[in-house]
PyMOL commands that place a pseudoatom at each C-alpha (Angstrom):
pseudoatom trace, name=CA, resn=UNK, resi=1, chain=A, elem=C, hetatm=0, pos=[0.000, 0.000, 0.000]
pseudoatom trace, name=CA, resn=UNK, resi=2, chain=A, elem=C, hetatm=0, pos=[1.380, 3.361, -1.022]
pseudoatom trace, name=CA, resn=UNK, resi=3, chain=A, elem=C, hetatm=0, pos=[1.949, 5.686, 1.898]
pseudoatom trace, name=CA, resn=UNK, resi=4, chain=A, elem=C, hetatm=0, pos=[1.542, 9.391, 1.295]
pseudoatom trace, name=CA, resn=UNK, resi=5, chain=A, elem=C, hetatm=0, pos=[2.684, 12.329, 3.358]
pseudoatom trace, name=CA, resn=UNK, resi=6, chain=A, elem=C, hetatm=0, pos=[0.042, 14.584, 4.818]
pseudoatom trace, name=CA, resn=UNK, resi=7, chain=A, elem=C, hetatm=0, pos=[0.290, 18.224, 3.865]
pseudoatom trace, name=CA, resn=UNK, resi=8, chain=A, elem=C, hetatm=0, pos=[-0.779, 19.579, 7.259]
pseudoatom trace, name=CA, resn=UNK, resi=9, chain=A, elem=C, hetatm=0, pos=[-1.039, 23.180, 6.054]
pseudoatom trace, name=CA, resn=UNK, resi=10, chain=A, elem=C, hetatm=0, pos=[-3.376, 22.175, 3.241]
pseudoatom trace, name=CA, resn=UNK, resi=11, chain=A, elem=C, hetatm=0, pos=[-5.384, 19.884, 5.546]
pseudoatom trace, name=CA, resn=UNK, resi=12, chain=A, elem=C, hetatm=0, pos=[-5.823, 22.618, 8.155]
pseudoatom trace, name=CA, resn=UNK, resi=13, chain=A, elem=C, hetatm=0, pos=[-6.692, 25.068, 5.376]
pseudoatom trace, name=CA, resn=UNK, resi=14, chain=A, elem=C, hetatm=0, pos=[-9.378, 22.730, 4.039]
pseudoatom trace, name=CA, resn=UNK, resi=15, chain=A, elem=C, hetatm=0, pos=[-10.859, 22.167, 7.502]
pseudoatom trace, name=CA, resn=UNK, resi=16, chain=A, elem=C, hetatm=0, pos=[-10.700, 25.909, 8.203]
pseudoatom trace, name=CA, resn=UNK, resi=17, chain=A, elem=C, hetatm=0, pos=[-12.461, 26.696, 4.930]
pseudoatom trace, name=CA, resn=UNK, resi=18, chain=A, elem=C, hetatm=0, pos=[-15.144, 24.161, 5.774]
pseudoatom trace, name=CA, resn=UNK, resi=19, chain=A, elem=C, hetatm=0, pos=[-15.515, 25.605, 9.268]
pseudoatom trace, name=CA, resn=UNK, resi=20, chain=A, elem=C, hetatm=0, pos=[-15.957, 29.091, 7.844]
pseudoatom trace, name=CA, resn=UNK, resi=21, chain=A, elem=C, hetatm=0, pos=[-19.544, 28.152, 6.961]
pseudoatom trace, name=CA, resn=UNK, resi=22, chain=A, elem=C, hetatm=0, pos=[-20.111, 27.253, 10.612]
pseudoatom trace, name=CA, resn=UNK, resi=23, chain=A, elem=C, hetatm=0, pos=[-18.742, 30.583, 11.779]
pseudoatom trace, name=CA, resn=UNK, resi=24, chain=A, elem=C, hetatm=0, pos=[-20.804, 32.577, 9.280]
pseudoatom trace, name=CA, resn=UNK, resi=25, chain=A, elem=C, hetatm=0, pos=[-23.953, 30.596, 10.010]
pseudoatom trace, name=CA, resn=UNK, resi=26, chain=A, elem=C, hetatm=0, pos=[-23.533, 30.743, 13.765]
pseudoatom trace, name=CA, resn=UNK, resi=27, chain=A, elem=C, hetatm=0, pos=[-23.598, 34.542, 13.762]
pseudoatom trace, name=CA, resn=UNK, resi=28, chain=A, elem=C, hetatm=0, pos=[-27.256, 34.327, 12.754]
pseudoatom trace, name=CA, resn=UNK, resi=29, chain=A, elem=C, hetatm=0, pos=[-28.047, 31.309, 14.907]
pseudoatom trace, name=CA, resn=UNK, resi=30, chain=A, elem=C, hetatm=0, pos=[-26.802, 32.231, 18.375]
pseudoatom trace, name=CA, resn=UNK, resi=31, chain=A, elem=C, hetatm=0, pos=[-29.559, 34.575, 19.516]
pseudoatom trace, name=CA, resn=UNK, resi=32, chain=A, elem=C, hetatm=0, pos=[-32.428, 32.815, 17.706]
pseudoatom trace, name=CA, resn=UNK, resi=33, chain=A, elem=C, hetatm=0, pos=[-31.665, 29.390, 19.185]
pseudoatom trace, name=CA, resn=UNK, resi=34, chain=A, elem=C, hetatm=0, pos=[-32.504, 30.639, 22.670]
pseudoatom trace, name=CA, resn=UNK, resi=35, chain=A, elem=C, hetatm=0, pos=[-35.194, 33.195, 21.855]
pseudoatom trace, name=CA, resn=UNK, resi=36, chain=A, elem=C, hetatm=0, pos=[-37.147, 32.494, 18.657]
pseudoatom trace, name=CA, resn=UNK, resi=37, chain=A, elem=C, hetatm=0, pos=[-36.598, 28.788, 17.951]
pseudoatom trace, name=CA, resn=UNK, resi=38, chain=A, elem=C, hetatm=0, pos=[-37.987, 27.533, 21.304]
pseudoatom trace, name=CA, resn=UNK, resi=39, chain=A, elem=C, hetatm=0, pos=[-41.296, 29.288, 20.561]
pseudoatom trace, name=CA, resn=UNK, resi=40, chain=A, elem=C, hetatm=0, pos=[-41.877, 27.252, 17.397]
pseudoatom trace, name=CA, resn=UNK, resi=41, chain=A, elem=C, hetatm=0, pos=[-44.012, 24.133, 17.184]
pseudoatom trace, name=CA, resn=UNK, resi=42, chain=A, elem=C, hetatm=0, pos=[-41.703, 21.214, 16.413]
pseudoatom trace, name=CA, resn=UNK, resi=43, chain=A, elem=C, hetatm=0, pos=[-42.365, 17.619, 15.360]
pseudoatom trace, name=CA, resn=UNK, resi=44, chain=A, elem=C, hetatm=0, pos=[-41.966, 14.721, 17.761]
pseudoatom trace, name=CA, resn=UNK, resi=45, chain=A, elem=C, hetatm=0, pos=[-38.672, 13.710, 16.113]
pseudoatom trace, name=CA, resn=UNK, resi=46, chain=A, elem=C, hetatm=0, pos=[-36.956, 17.051, 16.703]
pseudoatom trace, name=CA, resn=UNK, resi=47, chain=A, elem=C, hetatm=0, pos=[-33.689, 16.375, 18.561]
pseudoatom trace, name=CA, resn=UNK, resi=48, chain=A, elem=C, hetatm=0, pos=[-32.630, 18.399, 21.605]
pseudoatom trace, name=CA, resn=UNK, resi=49, chain=A, elem=C, hetatm=0, pos=[-30.709, 21.579, 20.775]
pseudoatom trace, name=CA, resn=UNK, resi=50, chain=A, elem=C, hetatm=0, pos=[-27.488, 20.344, 22.402]
pseudoatom trace, name=CA, resn=UNK, resi=51, chain=A, elem=C, hetatm=0, pos=[-27.060, 17.617, 19.761]
pseudoatom trace, name=CA, resn=UNK, resi=52, chain=A, elem=C, hetatm=0, pos=[-26.595, 20.040, 16.859]
pseudoatom trace, name=CA, resn=UNK, resi=53, chain=A, elem=C, hetatm=0, pos=[-23.226, 21.464, 17.964]
pseudoatom trace, name=CA, resn=UNK, resi=54, chain=A, elem=C, hetatm=0, pos=[-21.328, 18.160, 18.258]
pseudoatom trace, name=CA, resn=UNK, resi=55, chain=A, elem=C, hetatm=0, pos=[-22.883, 16.738, 15.086]
pseudoatom trace, name=CA, resn=UNK, resi=56, chain=A, elem=C, hetatm=0, pos=[-22.087, 19.805, 12.994]
pseudoatom trace, name=CA, resn=UNK, resi=57, chain=A, elem=C, hetatm=0, pos=[-18.558, 20.033, 14.400]
pseudoatom trace, name=CA, resn=UNK, resi=58, chain=A, elem=C, hetatm=0, pos=[-17.826, 16.470, 13.332]
pseudoatom trace, name=CA, resn=UNK, resi=59, chain=A, elem=C, hetatm=0, pos=[-19.447, 17.008, 9.934]
pseudoatom trace, name=CA, resn=UNK, resi=60, chain=A, elem=C, hetatm=0, pos=[-17.434, 20.176, 9.224]
pseudoatom trace, name=CA, resn=UNK, resi=61, chain=A, elem=C, hetatm=0, pos=[-14.213, 18.327, 10.068]
pseudoatom trace, name=CA, resn=UNK, resi=62, chain=A, elem=C, hetatm=0, pos=[-15.197, 15.432, 7.783]
pseudoatom trace, name=CA, resn=UNK, resi=63, chain=A, elem=C, hetatm=0, pos=[-16.104, 17.891, 5.018]
pseudoatom trace, name=CA, resn=UNK, resi=64, chain=A, elem=C, hetatm=0, pos=[-12.700, 19.551, 5.382]
pseudoatom trace, name=CA, resn=UNK, resi=65, chain=A, elem=C, hetatm=0, pos=[-10.887, 16.215, 5.207]
pseudoatom trace, name=CA, resn=UNK, resi=66, chain=A, elem=C, hetatm=0, pos=[-12.916, 15.305, 2.116]
pseudoatom trace, name=CA, resn=UNK, resi=67, chain=A, elem=C, hetatm=0, pos=[-11.944, 18.579, 0.459]
pseudoatom trace, name=CA, resn=UNK, resi=68, chain=A, elem=C, hetatm=0, pos=[-8.304, 17.962, 1.362]
pseudoatom trace, name=CA, resn=UNK, resi=69, chain=A, elem=C, hetatm=0, pos=[-8.359, 14.494, -0.242]
pseudoatom trace, name=CA, resn=UNK, resi=70, chain=A, elem=C, hetatm=0, pos=[-9.701, 15.968, -3.471]
pseudoatom trace, name=CA, resn=UNK, resi=71, chain=A, elem=C, hetatm=0, pos=[-7.360, 18.963, -3.367]
pseudoatom trace, name=CA, resn=UNK, resi=72, chain=A, elem=C, hetatm=0, pos=[-4.401, 16.599, -2.948]
pseudoatom trace, name=CA, resn=UNK, resi=73, chain=A, elem=C, hetatm=0, pos=[-5.158, 15.095, -6.367]
pseudoatom trace, name=CA, resn=UNK, resi=74, chain=A, elem=C, hetatm=0, pos=[-3.852, 18.296, -7.928]
pseudoatom trace, name=CA, resn=UNK, resi=75, chain=A, elem=C, hetatm=0, pos=[-5.553, 21.670, -8.112]
pseudoatom trace, name=CA, resn=UNK, resi=76, chain=A, elem=C, hetatm=0, pos=[-4.153, 22.155, -11.615]
pseudoatom trace, name=CA, resn=UNK, resi=77, chain=A, elem=C, hetatm=0, pos=[-6.499, 19.422, -12.870]
pseudoatom trace, name=CA, resn=UNK, resi=78, chain=A, elem=C, hetatm=0, pos=[-9.728, 20.834, -14.262]
pseudoatom trace, name=CA, resn=UNK, resi=79, chain=A, elem=C, hetatm=0, pos=[-11.995, 18.324, -12.475]
pseudoatom trace, name=CA, resn=UNK, resi=80, chain=A, elem=C, hetatm=0, pos=[-10.294, 19.012, -9.130]
pseudoatom trace, name=CA, resn=UNK, resi=81, chain=A, elem=C, hetatm=0, pos=[-10.661, 22.783, -9.561]
pseudoatom trace, name=CA, resn=UNK, resi=82, chain=A, elem=C, hetatm=0, pos=[-14.332, 22.341, -10.469]
pseudoatom trace, name=CA, resn=UNK, resi=83, chain=A, elem=C, hetatm=0, pos=[-14.917, 20.114, -7.417]
pseudoatom trace, name=CA, resn=UNK, resi=84, chain=A, elem=C, hetatm=0, pos=[-13.096, 22.610, -5.186]
pseudoatom trace, name=CA, resn=UNK, resi=85, chain=A, elem=C, hetatm=0, pos=[-15.272, 25.508, -6.339]
pseudoatom trace, name=CA, resn=UNK, resi=86, chain=A, elem=C, hetatm=0, pos=[-18.439, 23.404, -6.176]
pseudoatom trace, name=CA, resn=UNK, resi=87, chain=A, elem=C, hetatm=0, pos=[-17.474, 22.776, -2.552]
pseudoatom trace, name=CA, resn=UNK, resi=88, chain=A, elem=C, hetatm=0, pos=[-17.089, 26.522, -1.948]
pseudoatom trace, name=CA, resn=UNK, resi=89, chain=A, elem=C, hetatm=0, pos=[-20.485, 27.262, -3.547]
pseudoatom trace, name=CA, resn=UNK, resi=90, chain=A, elem=C, hetatm=0, pos=[-22.120, 24.545, -1.465]
pseudoatom trace, name=CA, resn=UNK, resi=91, chain=A, elem=C, hetatm=0, pos=[-20.551, 26.075, 1.673]
pseudoatom trace, name=CA, resn=UNK, resi=92, chain=A, elem=C, hetatm=0, pos=[-22.241, 29.346, 0.777]
pseudoatom trace, name=CA, resn=UNK, resi=93, chain=A, elem=C, hetatm=0, pos=[-25.615, 27.608, 0.801]
pseudoatom trace, name=CA, resn=UNK, resi=94, chain=A, elem=C, hetatm=0, pos=[-24.700, 25.815, 4.021]
pseudoatom trace, name=CA, resn=UNK, resi=95, chain=A, elem=C, hetatm=0, pos=[-24.081, 29.167, 5.734]
pseudoatom trace, name=CA, resn=UNK, resi=96, chain=A, elem=C, hetatm=0, pos=[-27.060, 30.778, 3.988]
pseudoatom trace, name=CA, resn=UNK, resi=97, chain=A, elem=C, hetatm=0, pos=[-29.442, 28.237, 5.503]
pseudoatom trace, name=CA, resn=UNK, resi=98, chain=A, elem=C, hetatm=0, pos=[-28.626, 29.355, 9.058]
pseudoatom trace, name=CA, resn=UNK, resi=99, chain=A, elem=C, hetatm=0, pos=[-28.816, 32.999, 8.062]
pseudoatom trace, name=CA, resn=UNK, resi=100, chain=A, elem=C, hetatm=0, pos=[-32.199, 32.591, 6.346]
pseudoatom trace, name=CA, resn=UNK, resi=101, chain=A, elem=C, hetatm=0, pos=[-33.770, 30.116, 8.795]
pseudoatom trace, name=CA, resn=UNK, resi=102, chain=A, elem=C, hetatm=0, pos=[-32.518, 31.610, 12.065]
pseudoatom trace, name=CA, resn=UNK, resi=103, chain=A, elem=C, hetatm=0, pos=[-31.370, 35.121, 11.175]
pseudoatom trace, name=CA, resn=UNK, resi=104, chain=A, elem=C, hetatm=0, pos=[-34.306, 36.077, 8.961]
pseudoatom trace, name=CA, resn=UNK, resi=105, chain=A, elem=C, hetatm=0, pos=[-36.587, 33.617, 10.769]
pseudoatom trace, name=CA, resn=UNK, resi=106, chain=A, elem=C, hetatm=0, pos=[-37.906, 32.387, 7.438]
pseudoatom trace, name=CA, resn=UNK, resi=107, chain=A, elem=C, hetatm=0, pos=[-38.982, 28.759, 7.661]
pseudoatom trace, name=CA, resn=UNK, resi=108, chain=A, elem=C, hetatm=0, pos=[-40.006, 28.569, 4.005]
pseudoatom trace, name=CA, resn=UNK, resi=109, chain=A, elem=C, hetatm=0, pos=[-36.876, 30.405, 2.860]
pseudoatom trace, name=CA, resn=UNK, resi=110, chain=A, elem=C, hetatm=0, pos=[-34.800, 27.972, 4.906]
pseudoatom trace, name=CA, resn=UNK, resi=111, chain=A, elem=C, hetatm=0, pos=[-36.589, 25.063, 3.255]
pseudoatom trace, name=CA, resn=UNK, resi=112, chain=A, elem=C, hetatm=0, pos=[-35.801, 26.407, -0.219]
pseudoatom trace, name=CA, resn=UNK, resi=113, chain=A, elem=C, hetatm=0, pos=[-32.131, 26.926, 0.718]
pseudoatom trace, name=CA, resn=UNK, resi=114, chain=A, elem=C, hetatm=0, pos=[-31.763, 23.481, 2.289]
pseudoatom trace, name=CA, resn=UNK, resi=115, chain=A, elem=C, hetatm=0, pos=[-33.277, 21.792, -0.775]
pseudoatom trace, name=CA, resn=UNK, resi=116, chain=A, elem=C, hetatm=0, pos=[-30.677, 23.538, -2.936]
pseudoatom trace, name=CA, resn=UNK, resi=117, chain=A, elem=C, hetatm=0, pos=[-27.986, 22.570, -0.409]
pseudoatom trace, name=CA, resn=UNK, resi=118, chain=A, elem=C, hetatm=0, pos=[-29.105, 18.917, -0.504]
pseudoatom trace, name=CA, resn=UNK, resi=119, chain=A, elem=C, hetatm=0, pos=[-28.890, 18.921, -4.308]
pseudoatom trace, name=CA, resn=UNK, resi=120, chain=A, elem=C, hetatm=0, pos=[-25.411, 20.464, -4.181]
pseudoatom trace, name=CA, resn=UNK, resi=121, chain=A, elem=C, hetatm=0, pos=[-24.234, 17.840, -1.667]
pseudoatom trace, name=CA, resn=UNK, resi=122, chain=A, elem=C, hetatm=0, pos=[-25.420, 15.040, -3.967]
pseudoatom trace, name=CA, resn=UNK, resi=123, chain=A, elem=C, hetatm=0, pos=[-23.566, 16.686, -6.879]
pseudoatom trace, name=CA, resn=UNK, resi=124, chain=A, elem=C, hetatm=0, pos=[-20.494, 17.121, -4.674]
pseudoatom trace, name=CA, resn=UNK, resi=125, chain=A, elem=C, hetatm=0, pos=[-20.499, 13.453, -3.643]
pseudoatom trace, name=CA, resn=UNK, resi=126, chain=A, elem=C, hetatm=0, pos=[-20.745, 12.394, -7.290]
pseudoatom trace, name=CA, resn=UNK, resi=127, chain=A, elem=C, hetatm=0, pos=[-17.923, 14.738, -8.294]
pseudoatom trace, name=CA, resn=UNK, resi=128, chain=A, elem=C, hetatm=0, pos=[-15.706, 13.762, -5.354]
pseudoatom trace, name=CA, resn=UNK, resi=129, chain=A, elem=C, hetatm=0, pos=[-16.313, 10.051, -6.062]
pseudoatom trace, name=CA, resn=UNK, resi=130, chain=A, elem=C, hetatm=0, pos=[-14.710, 10.424, -9.490]
pseudoatom trace, name=CA, resn=UNK, resi=131, chain=A, elem=C, hetatm=0, pos=[-11.634, 12.059, -7.953]
pseudoatom trace, name=CA, resn=UNK, resi=132, chain=A, elem=C, hetatm=0, pos=[-11.159, 10.427, -4.524]
pseudoatom trace, name=CA, resn=UNK, resi=133, chain=A, elem=C, hetatm=0, pos=[-13.687, 7.836, -3.377]
pseudoatom trace, name=CA, resn=UNK, resi=134, chain=A, elem=C, hetatm=0, pos=[-12.829, 8.205, 0.300]
pseudoatom trace, name=CA, resn=UNK, resi=135, chain=A, elem=C, hetatm=0, pos=[-13.675, 11.903, 0.017]
pseudoatom trace, name=CA, resn=UNK, resi=136, chain=A, elem=C, hetatm=0, pos=[-17.113, 11.018, -1.322]
pseudoatom trace, name=CA, resn=UNK, resi=137, chain=A, elem=C, hetatm=0, pos=[-17.693, 8.498, 1.467]
pseudoatom trace, name=CA, resn=UNK, resi=138, chain=A, elem=C, hetatm=0, pos=[-16.786, 11.129, 4.059]
pseudoatom trace, name=CA, resn=UNK, resi=139, chain=A, elem=C, hetatm=0, pos=[-19.679, 13.266, 2.789]
pseudoatom trace, name=CA, resn=UNK, resi=140, chain=A, elem=C, hetatm=0, pos=[-22.335, 10.534, 3.147]
pseudoatom trace, name=CA, resn=UNK, resi=141, chain=A, elem=C, hetatm=0, pos=[-23.024, 11.230, 6.868]
pseudoatom trace, name=CA, resn=UNK, resi=142, chain=A, elem=C, hetatm=0, pos=[-23.336, 14.916, 5.960]
pseudoatom trace, name=CA, resn=UNK, resi=143, chain=A, elem=C, hetatm=0, pos=[-25.910, 14.069, 3.287]
pseudoatom trace, name=CA, resn=UNK, resi=144, chain=A, elem=C, hetatm=0, pos=[-27.789, 11.900, 5.790]
pseudoatom trace, name=CA, resn=UNK, resi=145, chain=A, elem=C, hetatm=0, pos=[-27.828, 14.705, 8.382]
pseudoatom trace, name=CA, resn=UNK, resi=146, chain=A, elem=C, hetatm=0, pos=[-28.917, 17.335, 5.853]
pseudoatom trace, name=CA, resn=UNK, resi=147, chain=A, elem=C, hetatm=0, pos=[-31.627, 14.931, 4.644]
pseudoatom trace, name=CA, resn=UNK, resi=148, chain=A, elem=C, hetatm=0, pos=[-32.887, 14.695, 8.220]
pseudoatom trace, name=CA, resn=UNK, resi=149, chain=A, elem=C, hetatm=0, pos=[-32.567, 18.477, 8.633]
pseudoatom trace, name=CA, resn=UNK, resi=150, chain=A, elem=C, hetatm=0, pos=[-34.582, 18.964, 5.439]
pseudoatom trace, name=CA, resn=UNK, resi=151, chain=A, elem=C, hetatm=0, pos=[-37.424, 16.812, 6.767]
pseudoatom trace, name=CA, resn=UNK, resi=152, chain=A, elem=C, hetatm=0, pos=[-37.214, 18.639, 10.105]
pseudoatom trace, name=CA, resn=UNK, resi=153, chain=A, elem=C, hetatm=0, pos=[-37.230, 22.058, 8.393]
pseudoatom trace, name=CA, resn=UNK, resi=154, chain=A, elem=C, hetatm=0, pos=[-40.270, 21.046, 6.330]
pseudoatom trace, name=CA, resn=UNK, resi=155, chain=A, elem=C, hetatm=0, pos=[-42.107, 19.727, 9.395]
pseudoatom trace, name=CA, resn=UNK, resi=156, chain=A, elem=C, hetatm=0, pos=[-41.383, 22.895, 11.397]
pseudoatom trace, name=CA, resn=UNK, resi=157, chain=A, elem=C, hetatm=0, pos=[-42.586, 25.014, 8.488]
pseudoatom trace, name=CA, resn=UNK, resi=158, chain=A, elem=C, hetatm=0, pos=[-45.810, 22.973, 8.178]
pseudoatom trace, name=CA, resn=UNK, resi=159, chain=A, elem=C, hetatm=0, pos=[-46.472, 23.149, 11.926]
pseudoatom trace, name=CA, resn=UNK, resi=160, chain=A, elem=C, hetatm=0, pos=[-45.969, 26.928, 12.060]
pseudoatom trace, name=CA, resn=UNK, resi=161, chain=A, elem=C, hetatm=0, pos=[-47.619, 28.233, 8.866]
for i in range(1, 161): cmd.bond("trace and resi %d" % i, "trace and resi %d" % (i + 1))
show_as sticks, trace
zoom trace
């Protein structure tokens, strides 16, 4: 088995880039999680608020590692550059969901954003799979969580229309 050296600067850069969405999104989330969100009607399957932080932290790290694995295949390659920028665009929608759902307190707007995000994650997994399969596999839990979050967002919207 071929052993490769880890480019720690690039790995930390990829994880930091991924975490940027968390930082941007959290600016809109912090106050609403304790004030507005508790006042909403939620479905029976809504998890406790404390679960979101650890889950998202792990997912952002996995997303960063996935990006690193693709980036390591050579940014000069057209498919790698495309995958890298698709990742960046998807991060924008990831951050936008928190801003729209929590910051603007728009349940329907959040649903629209998360549906676009879900589609982008599927496209990202397909693109990453062609470049570095492990990178694609690292995004599967993220897709599962966003799928759950999409159902939750839809249910909250329906219960609060």
